[in-house]
N, C-alpha and C positions, 0 to 999 in steps of 0.2 A: 747486494739486494737491489740496487738501482738497475743493474743489468737484467736481473730476473724479472723485475717489474716491466722493463722495456720489452722483454720477450713475450710477456702475457698478451694474448690476443684479445682484441676488443670484441665482446659478444655482439653478434649480428641479430637484428630483430627479424624473426621469421614470421611470415604470415600464416595463420592457421589454414589448414587444408580447405575447410568449409568456406572461409572467406575468399580463398583463391578462386574457388568455383564461382562464387557470387561476382567477383570482380571480372572474371572471364565472361560471365553471362551478361553483365552490364556493358562490357565492351562490344559484344555482339548486338545488344539492343540499340546501342548508339548508331549502328550501321545495319539496320534491319534489312533493307532492300539488297545490299551487297551480300549479306549472309544468306538471304533467301535464294538469290540467284546462284550463289556458290553451292547451295544445298540441293538444287534441282537435279544435278547429275547423280548425286548419291541416291536420291529418291528413285530416279529411273533405274539405276543399276540394281539396287536392293529389291525393288518391285519386280524387276525382270528375273532375278534369281528365284524368287518364290513362284512367280507365274510359270516360268519355264519348267521347273520341277513338277508343279501341279499339272500343267498341260501334258508333260511327258508321262506321268503316272496315269492320268485319265486316258490319254490316247493308247497307252500300252494295254490298259485293262479293256478298253473298247475293242481294240483289234484282236486281242486274245479271246475275248468273249465271242466275237463274230466268228472267228475260226473254229472255236470249240462248239459253236452252235451247229456246225455241219454234222457233228456227231461227238458224243461224250467219250473221251479216251478211246478214240476209234482206231482200229486196225482193219485193213481190208486186203484180201488176197485175190489175185487174178492169174489164170493160166496164160502163159506167154506162148502164143503160136509161132512156131519157127517155120519160115517159108521154104527152107531147103529140104524139108521132109514132111510127109503127110501127117496130119493130126491124128493121134490115136485116142480112141474113146477111153483107153485106160489111163490117160493123163488128165482128163477133164475133171473139174470139181463137181462133186455130187452131194446129194442129201446125206449120204453116209459120212462124207468128210465133215459136213456141218455138225452131225451128231457126235463125231469123234472130237471135234473142237470143244463142244459144250461139255462133254463128259471127261475129256482127257486133260484139259488145261484148267486148273483150279482158279487161276486169276481172272478167268473170263466171266463177266457178269451176265452177258447176253450175246447171242449169236444169231445171225440171220443170213439169208441168201436171196439173190435176185437173178432173173434172166429176162433181159429185154429183147423183143423182136420187133422189126419195123412192120407197120401196118398202115392202113389208110382209113379215113373217115370222110363221109360225104357231108359237106357244108354248103348249103344254098346251091345244090346241084353240082358242086365242084369237089373233087377228091383232094384231100389234104393229107400229107404224111403225118403219122403219129407214131408214138412208141408205146407198145403194149408191154407192161412190165409185170412179170409174175414174182410175187414176194412171199416169203415164209413168215411165220409168226415171229414177233420181236423186231420187225423191220422199223415200225413207227418209233419204238422206244430208242433204237440205236440211232436213227437219222433225225430224230427230233422234228418230225413232220407235224404241221399244224393243220387240224381239220377245221375248215371254215364253215362247212355246212354238213349236216348228216352225221355219219359215224365212220369209223375205220373198220377194217376187216377183223372179225373175231374168230375164236376157235371153231365155232359151228360152221362158219363160211369155209374154213380150211378143210374140216373133216368131210363136209357134205359136198365139196366142190361147187359151191353156189355160183351161179352165173351172175355175179355182181362185180361192180368196179367202182373205183374212185377216179375222178378227173382232176387234173391240175386246173387252177383257176383260169389260166389262159385258154385251155381247151374248152372248159365249161362256158366261158364267155363267147367263144366262137360258135359252138354248137347250139347253146341255149342262151342267146343274147337277151331275151326278154322274159324269161321265166326261170323258176327254180328248177334246177336239173334233178334234184333228189326225187327218186321214184320214177323218173322217166327212162325210156328205153333208148339205147344208143347202139348203133351198128358199127362195129370196127372190123373192116374187111368183110369176111363172110360170117362173122360171129356177132351175136347179139347179147347185150348185157343190160342189167338194171343198174342205174346209177344210185349208189347209196351214200355218196359223199363227195365233197369238193375239198381239196387240200392244197397246201403250198409248202415249199421248203422254208425252214426258219431263216436260213440265209441262202440267197441265190448262189448256185454253183455254176450258173451260166453254161449249162449243158455239159460241164466237165464230169458230172456224175451220171449214174444210170437213169436218173430222173431228168428228162428233157423238158423244154418249155411247154410242149404239148404232149402229155403222156396220160395213159390210163393204167391204173394199178388193178390187178386181179389176183385171186388166190393162186399160190404156186401149184397146188395139186390140180387146179383146173388147167393151168398152163401145161403141166405134165401130161394131163389127159389129152390135150389137143396135139401136143408135139410127139408124145410117146417116149419122151426122154426126161430124165431127172437131172439134167446137167445145169449147174449153176454158172452164171457168168462172173459174178462177184460174190465172195464170201466175206461177210462182215463179222467182226467181233468187237465187243466193248469191254474194256478192262475195268476192274473195280476202282482202281486209282491211277492217276497219271503216271506215277512211278512204275507201275506194272506194264506200261505200254511196250517198252523195248523187250521185256521178257516175253510177253505174249506174242510179239512179232516173231521172235526167234523160235519159240515153241511151235507156232503155226507153220513156219517154213519147214522145220524138221519133221513135224507130223505129216505134212503133205508129201514130202519127199519119201518118207518111209512107207506111205500108203500107195504110191503110184510108180510108174515105170522109171527105171534109171535113166537119167538124162532129161527128164521133164523139168522145165524151168517155170518157177512161179514168182510173180512180182508181189512182194509184201510191202505195203505202203502204210504210213502213219502221218498224222498231222504234226509230228514233232519237228520235222524239217521246216515246215511253214511257220510254226510257232517260234523256232529259233531265229529264222530270218526276220520275223516281225520284231522280236526282241532286239536283234542287232541293229535294225533300222531305227528303232526307238532310241536306243542308246547313242547311236551316231548323231541323230537329230538333237538329242539332249545335250551332248557335248558341244555341238556347234552353237546352239542357242546360249549355253552357259558361257562360252567364250565371248559371245557378243555382250552378254551381261557384264562380264569381268572387264571387257574393253570400256564399257560405259563407266564402270567404277574407276578405272585407271584415268580416263579423261577427267572425271569429276575430281580425282585426287590431284591431278595436275592443276586444275582450277583452284583447288584449296591451297596448293603451294603458292601459286601466283598471288592470290588474294592475301595470303599471310605475309608474303614478302612485301607487298605494298603496305600492309598494316604495320609491319616492323619499321619500314621507312618513315611512315607518317607519325609513328609513336617513338621515334628515336630519342627525343628530349625527355619523354616520360620514362623511358628505360634508363637514361642517364641519371635522372633524379632518384629513381628507386635504387640504383646501384650505389649512388653517392651516400644515401642514408643507411646503407648496409645490407641491402637485399643480395643474397648469395646468387651465384650463377645458376645453380640448380633450380632455385625458385623462379627465376626469369624463364628458364627453359620449360619448366612444368606449366607455368602460366600460359604460354603461347601454345603448348601442346594441348592444354585443356580447351582452349578456344577451337583448335582444329578438331578435337574429339567431339566437342559439343555440336559443331557443324555436321560432321559425318555421322555421329550417333543419332542426332535428331532426324537427319535425312534418312538414315537407315530405318528408324522406327516408323517414320511416315511412309516410306516405300513398302515396308512389310505390311502395314495396315492396308495400303492400297492393293498389294498383291494378294492378301487374304480376303478382302472384301469383294473383289471382282468375281471370283468363283462362287462365292456365297450369293451374290446378287443375281447371277445368270443361271443359278441352279434350277430355278423354276422354268426356264426356257429350254432346258435340255430334255431329251427323251426320258421317259419314266424309269427305264432300266439302267440309265447311265448315272453313276455317282462320281462326284468330284472330290477326291481325297486331298486333304491339306497335309503336306509333309512338314511336320514341326522341326525336323532336322534342317530343312531348307530355311526355315525361319531363323533358327539359331545361326546357321552358316551365313545368312544374309546380314544379320546384325554384327557378327564377329568380323566379317570381311569389310563391311562399311566402316566399322570403328577402327580396324587396323589400317584401312586406307587413310583415315585422318591422321593416325599416329605416324605412318610411314612418310606421307607427303608433307606432314606438318613439322617433321623433325628438323629439316634444313632451315626453314625460316626461324624456328624456335632457337636452334643452335646459333644462328646468326645474331638474333636478338641478345642471347645470353653472352655472346663473345664481344659485344660492343664495349670499347673502353669508356668509362664514365666521363672522362674529361672531354673526349671528342663528342660524345653524345650530348653533353650539356651545351657545347658550342654550336650544335646543329640547329639550323633555323628552318 
């Protein structure tokens, strides 16, 4: 019986979990400045994670919106002239091709065509080069043109071949610098038109499209009347949905090849390539910035580890007393881990609040059509990463504290 009694373990007094958290909190309060300075790195890192994801999402939406403003779900086709042989009129795009695209491809919401020709206009006694562009119905809807003054071409203008035109803002400012151009006459080359409107592109294409900086738009039937040809330089088509764009592009290419001479080459273009490039650039920038944010968290984690090691050294005697009165190793380990998690968790929450509040505060300063989305996934990730940083970098000091022999700890001065 005496041997059995000797083998019985003396029960160890365990500190309740709630009391452990309060003790850890009191320890941090006793060294507020040190805890605050240690926390700054976590605040910066967690705020960076939220801000980087927010900026990436906002920038991606803005870039995609800018690109899509050139034309909604746009596909365009051009005849490729081959210099080694003469151009055949049987290969050029025509109004019949435009009608075939509208009728034969069900995914096409709208289609239009254009033909630009170089002309001149006299400004202050000096001739300036301009581009006269004949457009069919539906062109404004496809290219998202903004009418600043007056109106756009309507069906009556097309049917009656009205001698009217719209000017780009740059051309209107040059020709009519001090008056409203709407209703005025303008002479382009040997032709005379009445100005019915002033327009601009929703997003500048910098001369890469058929609309140049100084251009005048006229009804395509009028252009056909002047030139005697119904040739289109560019054939535009707008798909109902973005998912239909690749299908529409393939069908337009097949349709054009089936309607024209064998060997005729057509270039079919979409905005998908530009959109994909914008998405890849956005993803690459996001990854780089997130790496910077994680580096900030790692540095803050190293700071937590250093401070906790100093704390363990300073509180060696306290640890010895607790172990002498029966505190188990796990309790000592958990206590110092709690302190590390309190530092990193509080810093993470503060950083998240900063990261969320900055976009909210600057929202009124941004353009009206730009929205700043807050990714709640980034908020959760920032909190988890900051908390895990405290656990990971706080484990070594906590383990060191828990492994201290009580006799040596009590002799420590």
